[in-house]
N, C-alpha and C positions, 0 to 999 in steps of 0.2 A: 348526588355529581349531576350537572347538566348535562340532557342527551347530546348536546354537541359535545362535548368536553369529551362524554364514554366515546362516542364515536372516534375520535382524533386518538382518543388511547387505544382504540383496538384496530385502529387502522395500523399505528405503530406497533402493537402487538405482533401482527400479522407480517409486517414485514421485518419485524425481527426474526420469525420464525420461517420466514421461506428465506431470507436474505444471509442468515445467519446460523450456520451448522454447527452450533455449539465450537466453533474453532478456538483453540486453545493455543494461544502462542507464548512460549517459555522465553522469557529477553533476560538477558546478561549482560550487564556492563562492565565494558572496559574503562579500567581506570586508567586512563591515560592522559597528556596536558597537566597542564599549572593547576593547582588549586582552586575550587570556586566558592565562592558563597551557594548559599540555600537556593537562591535563585538565579546560580549558572546551571551550565548544561548538565554538570554530575547530577544533578540533583532531580532531572525533567522523568528518569525512569520512575520514580515515585508514584507518577501524576501517570502513570501507563498500567492501571491495576485495572480497570473492567472497561471492556474493550465490545464494540461489537462492527462485524460487515455489514457497512448498508447497502452492498448491492455493487456489480458492475457499473464505471462508469462507460457504458457503448456507446460508438459512434461511428458512422463508417461503415467499414465493410460487415461488421457485425453492428445491425442498426434493429434497438428500441429505444422505450424512452426511460429507461434505469435511472437516466438521471435527473429524472423527475421523482424522484424517491422522498428527494428532504429539501421538505418545503422548511422554510426559515421554524413553524409550529412544530411541525414533526422533528427537529433538532431539540427542538426546547424540551419535547417531553422524552424524549432519550435522554439527556438529562436529567432530568427530573427522574427519569428511572431509577438511574440512578448508575449510568455508563459516563466515564472521565473523557473516553476518547471514541471517535470513530478511525475505522480503517477504510479506505475507500479505494477500489481496485482499479487501476487505472486503465484501460484497455484502450490506447492511445487515437483509436480513428483515423477521423480527418483532421489529428493534432499531428502525425505523422504522414508525409511526404517522400516517397525514398529520394526523388530530386534532390529536394531539400530539405533536409530532416532538420537541419536547425531553424526551421521557420515551424514555429507554433502560433498558431490565430486562428482565426474565427469565431462560431455560434460555439463549436466544441469547447473551446476555452470560456469564453463567455458563460458556460452553463457550469463548467467546472468552476471558476472563480465566486461564481454566485455561493456555490456552496460552502467552497474555501470560507470567505468572507464570512457567511451567515454564523459560523463554525468561530472565526476570529470575535465576533459579534457576542459572540455565547461565552467566549471564555472557553470553548472545548478542542482539545488537541484532536490533532489529524494528523495520520499517516496517510503519506501518498503512495502507493505500492504499484510498481509500472508490473503488468499479467500481458504477454503475448501472445494469446490465442487464437488471434486471427489466422488463417491459413497462410495467408501471405507472410506472417514470421515464422511458421513452423518448421523444425529444424535447420534455420538458421544460424544461433548463435553457436555452437559448437562445430561448423564448418564453413562457413561465409567470413571471411576477414573482414570484404567489404560489407557487409552487412554490421559488423560489431565494430565497426569504425563510425555507421549511419548511428548509429545507437548510441555511441557515446557521443555524436552531435546533440540528439533531441534532449537526453539527461542533462547538457551543458546548458542548452536554452532553457527547459522545464526546472531547473534548479532555480538559475538564475531568475528568472520568473517569480517563483515561489520563494525567494527570498527577498521582495521588495518590501521596502519600510511597511506596508498595509498587512504584509502578512509577517506577523511575530515570530524571529526565530525558536523562540520558546512553545509554540502551538505547532509547528510544522515540522514533522518528522519524514524522510526520505527512505522509504524501503528502494532497495536497486532493483530486484526483481522478484516479482511472486513466483516462489517455489521452483528454481532454477533443475531443467532438467524435463519439468511436464512439455509435452509436445517440440524435445529437443535432443533426440536419441545419442546424439553422437557429444553429447555435453557431457566432457569427464571431469571429475572432484578438478584435475592440475589444472583444466583449461578454463574453467569456471573461477576457480583460484585466478587465474590471471587476466580474465577477460572482470570481477567484480572488483581487484584491486585499480586498475585502469579507472573503471568506471567508478570509485568511489573518491580516485585524486582528482576529475574532475568534477566533481557535484562537489568537493572540498574549496576547491579553488573558484568555482562559482555562490558556494554558500558556506561561506567560512564562519557562520554560527550556528548554524542548523545541527540538528542530530540524526546521526546518518545510521541506518536502519541494515542489517549485513545478515545472510543466511550461507549456509552450505549448497552445495547441489544435491543431488539424490531428492529433487521435491523437498526440498526444506527440512529432510529427515535428519532427524540425529545425528546418524553414520557420517551424512553430509559435512553437516556441523565441525564433526570431531577431524576430517579430514582436510578443514579450511585453514591455512597458517594465519595469523593475527596480521590484522591491517597495520598500515605505517601511518594510520590518523588520528586525531584526537575525536572524543566524543563517538564514540561510535556503540549500537546496543548489539549483541547479537543473538539470533533466534532460533529455533526451531519449531515446525509443527508435528502437533501430540494428538493423534483422533479417534486414539483407543479406549474404549471399544467403541467401531466403528458404528452397531448397532444403535448406539444413544448419540452419538457425536451426528451422526448423518440421517437421523429419524425424519420423516418428512420428506426428504429428498425423492424425488421423480423420475432424475435421471440414471439410477442404477437397481434396479428390481429388486438386489439383494436387500436392501433396507425399507424399513415402512415408511408406506406412504401416507399415512395418517399420522 
């Protein structure tokens, strides 16, 4: 093996170690809508078998260079290793402005477009999962109806943008919210069910062909999913997160001293 190839693969493996704590997403397809061919939306979950989180796309309030983690060469190596899709946690950062939440533009969008566009070129599927971990978003979804409306406006524009012709709906999946209830103490099962139903309706209106990924409250735990009523739209995948045993799935993490750091 050439040294340059070895170094590149080592870089990707290091990326996988730090960015993917063996997250297991159990995904269940809701069989709704008209019958589809094997190339249609109901066949898409078969292509979501081996996933890796490539790290958060952070910009704005939480600033770092994590969006540079995914050069075309690195994405190609991830695919070669055997992953059939990636999951990008999108921290809105500069994409989101409280005064005009429907406007997404600028360097943040350009950088994310590059990653998603490269995945499309490689025919690698992408889950775009919105995370609201910035301090300005904490404890808003459960108690601030105004913010819920702003978040809805953001999702409408975001879904519309990534349903443009250059982004094939067979490759782009929309995950409404990463772990609802994380940093949201007042977000009950009932409240999240109502919010997600509204968000899903907006996403489906803006992106008619894309598959939507939904989850329950309680940080996407199984119990939150069981409390979630079915959504009245087609082509939805329901998921829950399962991390047990934490000592294995979070090995190497440094943010909790209870887990091995090496």
